[in-house]
C-alpha positions as CSV (number, residue, x, y, z in Angstrom):
1,M,-10.3,-16.7,12.6
2,K,-8.1,-16.0,15.5
3,K,-6.0,-12.9,15.2
4,L,-2.8,-11.7,16.9
5,T,-2.8,-8.0,17.5
6,V,-0.2,-5.4,18.1
7,L,-1.1,-5.5,21.7
8,L,0.7,-8.9,22.0
9,L,4.3,-8.4,22.7
10,T,5.1,-11.8,21.4
11,V,4.1,-10.8,18.0
12,V,5.0,-7.1,17.6
13,S,7.1,-4.3,19.1
14,V,5.3,-0.9,19.2
15,V,7.5,2.1,19.9
16,V,5.9,5.5,20.6
17,F,7.9,8.3,19.3
18,A,8.3,11.6,21.1
19,L,6.7,13.4,18.2
20,T,3.0,14.3,18.7
21,G,0.6,16.8,17.4
22,C,-3.0,18.0,17.5
23,S,-5.5,18.5,14.8
24,N,-9.3,19.1,14.8
25,G,-9.5,18.1,18.5
26,D,-7.4,14.9,18.0
27,T,-3.9,14.3,19.2
28,F,-1.6,12.2,16.9
29,T,1.3,10.2,18.1
30,G,4.1,8.6,15.9
31,K,4.3,4.9,16.3
32,S,6.2,1.9,14.8
33,Y,5.4,-1.7,14.1
34,L,8.1,-4.5,13.9
35,S,7.1,-8.0,12.9
36,G,10.0,-9.6,14.7
37,E,10.2,-13.3,14.2
38,T,6.6,-13.6,13.2
39,Q,6.2,-15.3,9.8
40,I,4.3,-13.3,7.3
41,E,3.4,-14.3,3.7
42,K,0.8,-11.7,2.7
43,V,0.1,-8.1,3.5
44,S,-3.1,-6.2,3.1
45,V,-3.6,-2.5,3.6
46,Q,-7.1,-1.1,3.8
47,V,-7.2,2.6,4.7
48,E,-8.6,6.0,3.7
49,N,-6.9,9.4,3.3
50,R,-3.6,7.9,3.8
51,E,-0.5,8.1,1.6
52,L,1.3,4.8,1.3
53,E,5.1,4.6,0.9
54,I,6.3,1.1,0.3
55,S,10.0,0.1,0.1
56,A,12.5,-2.7,1.0
57,S,13.6,-3.4,4.5
58,E,17.3,-4.2,5.2
59,D,16.4,-7.5,6.7
60,N,13.7,-10.2,6.7
61,K,11.4,-8.1,8.9
62,I,8.4,-5.8,8.2
63,Y,8.4,-2.3,9.6
64,I,5.6,0.2,9.6
65,D,5.8,3.8,10.7
66,Y,2.6,5.7,11.1
67,F,0.6,8.1,13.3
68,D,-2.4,7.2,15.6
69,G,-4.9,9.6,16.9
70,E,-7.6,9.0,19.6
71,K,-10.3,9.3,17.0
72,E,-8.6,7.6,14.1
73,Y,-6.0,4.9,14.3
74,L,-4.5,1.9,12.7
75,D,-5.4,-1.7,13.6
76,I,-2.6,-4.1,12.7
77,T,-3.2,-7.8,13.0
78,V,-1.6,-11.1,11.9
79,S,-3.8,-14.0,11.1
80,E,-3.1,-17.7,11.6
81,S,-2.8,-17.9,7.8
82,K,0.2,-15.5,8.1
83,E,-1.5,-12.5,6.6
84,L,-0.7,-9.1,8.0
85,T,-3.6,-6.7,7.8
86,I,-3.5,-3.0,8.3
87,K,-6.9,-1.2,8.7
88,L,-7.8,2.4,9.6
89,L,-10.4,2.5,12.3
90,Y,-12.5,5.5,13.6
91,N,-13.9,6.5,16.9
92,K,-15.7,9.7,15.8
93,N,-19.0,11.5,16.2
94,W,-20.6,12.9,13.0
95,T,-19.4,16.4,14.1
96,D,-15.7,15.2,14.0
97,Y,-16.1,14.9,10.2
98,I,-16.7,18.7,9.9
99,G,-13.8,21.0,9.6
100,I,-10.2,20.8,8.9
101,K,-8.9,17.3,7.9
102,T,-6.0,15.6,9.3
103,P,-2.7,17.4,8.4
104,K,-0.7,15.7,5.7
105,E,2.3,14.9,8.0
106,Y,0.0,12.6,10.0
107,R,-1.4,10.9,6.9
108,K,1.6,9.0,5.7
109,I,2.2,5.4,6.4
110,K,5.7,4.0,5.6
111,I,6.0,0.3,5.0
112,R,9.2,-1.6,4.6
113,L,9.1,-5.2,3.4
114,P,11.5,-7.9,2.9
115,D,12.5,-8.3,-0.7
116,N,11.2,-11.3,-2.5
117,L,9.8,-13.0,0.6
118,I,6.2,-11.7,0.7
119,V,3.9,-13.8,-1.6
120,A,1.2,-11.2,-2.2
121,F,0.8,-7.4,-1.4
122,K,-2.6,-5.5,-1.6
123,A,-3.2,-1.9,-0.7
124,N,-6.4,0.3,-1.1
125,T,-6.5,4.0,-0.1
126,T,-8.2,7.2,-1.1
127,N,-7.3,10.8,-1.7
128,E,-3.6,10.0,-1.6
129,N,-0.7,8.4,-3.5
130,I,0.7,4.9,-3.4
131,T,4.4,4.6,-4.1
132,I,6.2,1.3,-4.2
133,N,10.0,1.1,-4.9
134,S,12.4,-1.6,-5.8
135,L,10.5,-4.7,-4.4
136,S,10.0,-8.2,-5.7
137,F,6.9,-10.4,-4.7
138,K,6.6,-14.1,-5.3
139,D,3.0,-13.9,-6.6
140,S,1.1,-10.6,-7.0
141,V,0.7,-7.0,-6.3
142,N,-2.8,-5.2,-6.2
143,L,-3.0,-1.5,-5.7
144,Q,-6.0,0.9,-5.8
145,T,-6.5,4.5,-5.0
146,G,-9.1,7.2,-5.7
147,D,-8.0,10.9,-6.2
148,G,-4.4,9.9,-6.0
149,N,-1.5,8.4,-8.1
150,I,0.1,5.0,-8.2
151,V,3.9,5.1,-8.7
152,C,5.7,1.8,-9.2
153,E,9.5,1.8,-9.6
154,R,11.2,-1.4,-10.6
155,V,8.5,-3.7,-9.1
156,N,8.9,-7.4,-9.8
157,V,6.1,-10.0,-9.5
158,G,6.0,-13.7,-9.9
159,N,2.5,-13.8,-11.6
160,A,0.4,-10.6,-11.6
161,I,0.2,-7.0,-11.0
162,N,-3.1,-5.1,-11.0
163,L,-3.4,-1.3,-10.7
164,T,-6.5,0.8,-10.4
165,V,-6.8,4.6,-10.1
166,K,-9.6,7.1,-10.3
167,N,-8.7,10.8,-10.9
168,G,-5.0,10.1,-10.9
169,D,-2.1,8.7,-12.9
170,I,-0.3,5.2,-13.1
171,T,3.4,5.6,-13.8
172,G,6.7,3.9,-13.2
173,S,8.5,0.7,-14.3
174,I,7.9,-3.1,-14.1
175,I,10.8,-5.6,-14.0
176,G,10.5,-7.8,-17.1
177,G,10.3,-7.8,-20.9
178,W,7.4,-6.8,-23.0
179,D,6.8,-10.5,-24.0
180,D,6.8,-11.7,-20.3
181,F,3.3,-10.0,-19.7
182,A,-0.2,-10.3,-21.0
183,M,-1.7,-6.9,-20.8
184,H,-5.2,-5.5,-20.3
185,C,-5.4,-1.7,-19.9
186,T,-8.5,0.4,-19.5
187,I,-8.3,4.1,-20.0
188,K,-11.0,6.8,-19.6
189,K,-10.3,10.5,-20.2
190,G,-6.6,10.0,-20.5
191,N,-3.7,8.7,-22.5
192,C,-1.9,5.2,-22.2
193,N,1.5,4.1,-23.6
194,L,0.5,0.4,-23.4
195,P,-1.9,-1.6,-25.7
196,A,-5.5,-2.0,-24.5
197,L,-5.1,-5.8,-24.9
198,K,-2.2,-8.0,-25.4
199,D,-2.1,-11.8,-25.3
200,G,0.9,-14.0,-24.4
201,G,3.3,-13.9,-21.6
202,E,3.5,-16.0,-18.4
203,K,2.6,-13.1,-16.2
204,S,-0.3,-10.6,-16.4
205,F,-0.4,-6.8,-16.1
206,T,-3.8,-5.0,-15.6
207,A,-4.3,-1.3,-15.4
208,D,-7.5,0.5,-15.0
209,C,-7.4,4.4,-15.0
210,N,-10.4,6.7,-15.0
211,N,-9.5,10.3,-15.5
212,G,-5.8,10.1,-15.6
213,N,-2.8,8.7,-17.6
214,I,-1.0,5.3,-17.8
215,N,2.8,5.5,-18.5
216,I,4.4,2.2,-17.5
217,Q,7.8,0.9,-18.7
218,F,9.1,-2.6,-18.7
219,V,12.7,-2.9,-17.8
220,K,15.3,-5.6,-17.3
């Protein structure tokens, strides 16, 4: 599948901030992605050791603020099927994995999405939290993290929301009534305020939490 990368000016605009820093032999530079007029229907984030902060943009464009190093950096592409993919790539020797890890200030990715225009959003990270605030999606949201928390605040979906955490909590609020959702919740070594299984509802809510708590509210 042909992909359009951030190197193409017709697709994206990349701005390098003045803010830079060094860590463990690597230099980090703040960067910004702007989708411009590119049509995007799906967003997929596949990273490690990165905190994800997702919120609404003020227009119909997608904005991503992040830090790139010479040895670890983001690859942002848009496919012909209108899916934007964010991947963390490495250019490291085995010795680079020994020692101090990347400072926290360089491990945050801020993503701003147009409200109720993205069909599906999927994100997977490790060792960090995923926070998503006040956003609506036409179809679905799928979030997964290990050794981190998932926080959803007033998230609205057309069909399904799936949340998976290991060694962390799932908290927040989902737009909709109790009867709007079929529910399937799996909990190990923790507490859950939702039923393990609930039938009915035109939408589905799935939460899987290992060694943590589930506390989700359904709100209008």
